[in-house]
C-alpha positions as CSV (number, residue, x, y, z in Angstrom):
1,X,71.5,33.4,-15.1
2,X,74.7,35.1,-15.1
3,X,74.5,34.7,-11.1
4,X,74.5,31.3,-11.2
5,X,77.3,30.4,-14.0
6,X,79.5,32.6,-12.6
7,X,78.4,31.0,-8.9
8,X,79.8,27.4,-10.1
9,X,82.6,28.6,-11.4
10,X,83.7,29.6,-8.2
11,X,83.3,25.5,-7.2
12,X,85.1,24.0,-9.9
13,X,88.1,21.6,-9.8
14,X,90.6,24.2,-12.0
15,X,91.2,27.8,-10.0
16,X,89.6,30.3,-12.1
17,X,91.8,33.3,-13.6
18,X,89.3,36.7,-13.7
19,X,90.6,38.9,-16.1
20,X,90.3,42.7,-14.5
21,X,89.4,45.1,-17.1
22,X,88.2,49.0,-16.9
23,X,86.9,49.4,-20.3
24,X,83.9,47.6,-23.4
25,X,87.4,47.6,-25.3
26,X,89.3,46.0,-22.7
27,X,86.6,44.2,-22.0
28,X,85.6,42.3,-25.3
29,X,89.5,42.3,-25.7
30,X,89.9,39.3,-22.6
31,X,86.8,37.7,-23.8
32,X,88.5,37.3,-27.6
33,X,91.5,35.5,-25.7
34,X,89.5,33.0,-23.3
35,X,88.4,34.6,-20.5
36,X,85.3,32.6,-18.9
37,X,84.5,36.0,-16.1
38,X,85.6,39.2,-16.0
39,X,86.3,41.7,-12.7
40,X,86.6,45.5,-13.5
41,X,89.1,47.0,-11.5
42,X,87.9,50.0,-10.1
43,X,91.4,51.4,-10.2
44,X,91.8,51.3,-13.3
45,X,88.7,52.3,-14.2
46,X,88.7,55.5,-11.9
47,X,92.5,56.4,-13.2
48,X,91.1,56.2,-16.7
49,X,88.6,58.9,-16.1
50,X,91.1,60.9,-14.4
51,X,90.0,60.7,-10.8
52,X,92.2,58.3,-8.3
53,X,91.1,55.5,-6.5
54,X,89.2,55.2,-4.0
55,X,85.6,56.2,-4.6
56,X,86.5,59.3,-5.9
57,X,84.2,59.1,-9.2
58,X,80.0,59.1,-8.9
59,X,78.0,56.2,-8.6
60,X,76.3,57.5,-11.5
61,X,79.9,57.2,-13.5
62,X,80.6,53.8,-12.6
63,X,77.7,52.4,-13.9
64,X,77.6,53.9,-17.2
65,X,81.4,51.9,-17.0
66,X,79.7,48.8,-16.1
67,X,77.1,49.3,-18.5
68,X,79.4,49.4,-21.6
69,X,81.1,46.2,-20.8
70,X,78.2,44.2,-19.6
71,X,76.4,44.7,-22.8
72,X,80.4,44.4,-24.3
73,X,80.6,41.1,-23.7
74,X,78.4,37.2,-23.2
75,X,80.7,36.8,-20.0
76,X,80.1,36.8,-16.7
77,X,81.3,40.5,-15.0
78,X,82.2,41.0,-11.9
79,X,82.1,44.5,-10.3
80,X,84.7,45.8,-8.1
81,X,82.3,48.2,-5.6
82,X,84.9,49.2,-3.0
83,X,83.3,49.7,0.0
84,X,79.6,50.2,-1.4
85,X,80.3,54.3,-1.4
86,X,78.9,54.7,1.4
87,X,78.3,53.4,4.7
88,X,75.1,52.9,4.9
89,X,73.6,49.4,4.5
90,X,70.4,49.8,2.9
91,X,71.7,52.3,0.5
92,X,74.6,50.3,-0.4
93,X,72.0,47.5,-1.1
94,X,69.7,50.0,-3.0
95,X,73.1,51.0,-5.4
96,X,73.9,47.1,-5.7
97,X,70.4,46.7,-7.1
98,X,71.0,49.0,-9.7
99,X,74.2,46.9,-11.0
100,X,71.6,43.3,-11.3
101,X,69.5,45.6,-13.5
102,X,72.8,45.9,-15.9
103,X,73.1,42.6,-15.5
104,X,76.1,41.7,-12.8
105,X,76.7,38.5,-11.9
106,X,79.0,39.6,-9.4
107,X,80.4,42.2,-6.4
108,X,83.6,42.8,-4.7
109,X,82.8,44.5,-2.0
110,X,85.4,45.3,0.7
111,X,86.1,46.2,4.6
112,X,88.4,48.3,4.0
113,X,88.1,52.2,2.8
114,X,90.9,55.0,1.3
115,X,90.6,58.1,3.9
116,X,93.4,61.1,2.6
117,X,95.4,58.0,0.4
118,X,95.7,55.7,2.9
119,X,93.6,52.5,3.2
120,X,92.3,51.5,6.8
121,X,90.8,48.4,7.4
122,X,87.1,49.0,9.1
123,X,84.5,47.2,11.0
124,X,83.5,44.0,9.6
125,X,80.4,44.2,11.6
126,X,80.0,46.9,9.2
127,X,80.1,45.5,5.6
128,X,78.2,42.1,8.0
129,X,75.6,44.4,7.6
130,X,76.1,45.6,4.0
131,X,76.7,41.6,2.9
132,X,72.9,41.5,4.4
133,X,70.9,44.3,3.5
134,X,71.8,43.3,-0.1
135,X,70.9,39.5,-0.4
136,X,67.4,41.2,1.8
137,X,67.0,42.9,-1.5
138,X,68.4,40.9,-4.1
139,X,70.4,37.2,-3.6
140,X,71.1,37.1,-7.1
141,X,74.5,38.9,-6.7
142,X,77.5,36.9,-6.2
143,X,79.3,39.4,-3.1
144,X,83.1,38.2,-3.0
145,X,83.6,39.8,0.5
146,X,86.8,41.8,0.4
147,X,89.0,41.8,3.9
148,X,92.4,44.2,4.3
149,X,93.6,42.7,7.0
150,X,96.9,42.1,4.8
151,X,97.1,44.9,2.7
152,X,96.7,47.0,6.0
153,X,99.0,45.3,7.9
154,X,97.0,43.9,10.2
155,X,99.2,43.3,13.6
156,X,97.6,39.9,13.5
157,X,96.1,39.6,10.1
158,X,96.2,35.5,9.8
159,X,93.8,35.7,12.8
160,X,92.0,38.5,12.0
161,X,91.4,37.0,8.4
162,X,90.0,34.4,10.0
163,X,87.9,35.4,12.0
164,X,86.4,37.6,9.5
165,X,85.9,34.9,7.5
166,X,83.5,33.6,9.7
167,X,81.3,36.5,9.9
168,X,81.1,37.4,5.8
169,X,79.9,33.6,5.5
170,X,77.6,34.0,8.3
171,X,76.4,37.4,6.0
172,X,76.2,35.8,2.9
173,X,79.0,36.3,1.4
174,X,80.0,33.5,-1.8
175,X,83.7,34.3,-1.8
176,X,86.0,35.6,0.3
177,X,89.3,37.7,-1.2
178,X,92.4,38.4,0.8
179,X,94.5,40.8,-1.4
180,X,98.2,40.0,-0.3
181,X,97.8,37.2,1.5
182,X,101.1,35.7,0.2
183,X,102.4,31.9,2.2
184,X,101.6,29.1,0.9
185,X,101.0,28.8,5.4
186,X,98.5,31.1,5.7
187,X,97.1,30.2,2.2
188,X,96.2,27.2,3.8
189,X,94.7,28.4,6.8
190,X,92.2,30.4,4.9
191,X,91.3,28.4,2.6
192,X,91.2,25.5,5.7
193,X,88.9,27.8,8.2
194,X,86.3,29.0,5.6
195,X,83.7,27.0,3.4
196,X,83.8,30.2,1.4
197,X,85.4,30.0,-2.1
198,X,88.7,31.8,-2.0
199,X,90.1,34.4,-4.2
200,X,93.5,36.0,-4.2
201,X,95.1,38.7,-6.0
202,X,98.3,38.2,-8.1
203,X,101.7,39.3,-7.2
204,X,105.4,38.0,-7.8
205,X,105.6,36.5,-4.1
206,X,102.8,34.8,-4.7
207,X,102.6,31.1,-5.1
208,X,102.4,29.8,-9.4
209,X,98.8,28.5,-9.7
210,X,99.5,25.3,-10.1
211,X,99.9,25.4,-6.0
212,X,97.7,27.9,-5.6
213,X,94.8,25.1,-7.4
214,X,96.6,22.3,-5.2
215,X,95.8,23.2,-2.2
216,X,91.9,24.5,-2.8
217,X,92.3,28.5,-3.8
218,X,89.4,29.0,-6.2
219,X,90.2,32.4,-8.2
220,X,92.9,34.6,-9.0
221,X,92.9,38.2,-10.3
222,X,94.9,40.8,-10.7
223,X,93.4,44.2,-10.5
224,X,94.5,47.4,-12.2
225,X,98.4,45.2,-12.8
226,X,97.2,45.0,-17.2
227,X,96.2,48.9,-17.0
228,X,99.2,50.3,-15.2
229,X,101.6,48.8,-17.3
230,X,99.6,49.7,-20.6
231,X,100.4,53.0,-18.8
232,X,103.4,52.6,-18.6
233,X,103.9,51.9,-22.2
234,X,101.9,54.5,-23.3
235,X,104.1,57.3,-21.5
236,X,107.2,56.5,-22.9
237,X,105.3,56.3,-26.6
238,X,103.6,60.1,-26.7
239,X,107.8,60.6,-24.7
240,X,109.0,59.0,-27.5
241,X,106.3,60.9,-30.2
242,X,107.1,63.9,-28.9
243,X,111.2,63.9,-29.5
244,X,110.6,61.5,-32.6
245,X,107.6,62.4,-34.3
246,X,106.2,59.0,-36.2
247,X,104.6,56.4,-35.9
248,X,105.5,53.4,-33.4
249,X,106.1,49.9,-35.3
C-alpha cells in the first residue's frame, strides 16, 4: 500500500528528499533519477494551466493532472492540496477521498490561504477540523499539516508554530510542514516539540541537508523552484529564437 510505504519513508534515519513535479513527464524524470517519493507543486501545476497559485484552478482540473502523475510512476505521490478547496471540513474530506481513490499516498493541507494575491494565516481550529474529517472518512492518507506561521511573518512565529503542531497532531496529522523556518535554533525547537516528522522547504538560508538530518528533520521539499528555473530558461530560449531563429544546442 502506497500510504504505508510513504509513511515509513518519514521514519527512517535518512532525510526524505521529495521531488516536486507538475505533470506526468516531470514525474517520470524525477522517478528515473532515483527519488523515492514525489510531491506535486500546486504553484507549478496552476501556472502550467494558466492560473495563478492559490486554488484558482478547479478540483477537477487538479484531479486530472494528479491522475496522470500517479499512473506514470511506481513510487508514492503526495499532492499539494493547498487549504482543501473548501472551508467545509466534510467537503474537503470528500475531495481527499477522490485523491485516495486515484492512488495518492499523501497530501499537504495548509492553514494559510491566498486572498487577493496575499497569503494569510487562518485559524488552527479550521485545519484541525479538516484533518479530523479526512481521517474519519479515510485513514489511508498521509496528511502533512502545513502551517504558514513563517510565510505570513507571524509576530510570534515560533511560539505559534509549536502550538499548532500540538493541535494538528491531536487532530490526526501524520507530518508537520513549516515552510520558511530557516534557523537551526528554531528548527531544533520545532523538532523537539512534536512527535510528527518535520518537513522543511529548501531555501538558500536553510542549514545543509546533513545538519538537518542530524537535528531530526525528516523531509525536505523544493516546491516550484525547479519549475520556475525551467520557465526562466524557456523564456530566454523563446526570446533568443525570435531574434535569431535556430535550434538550441
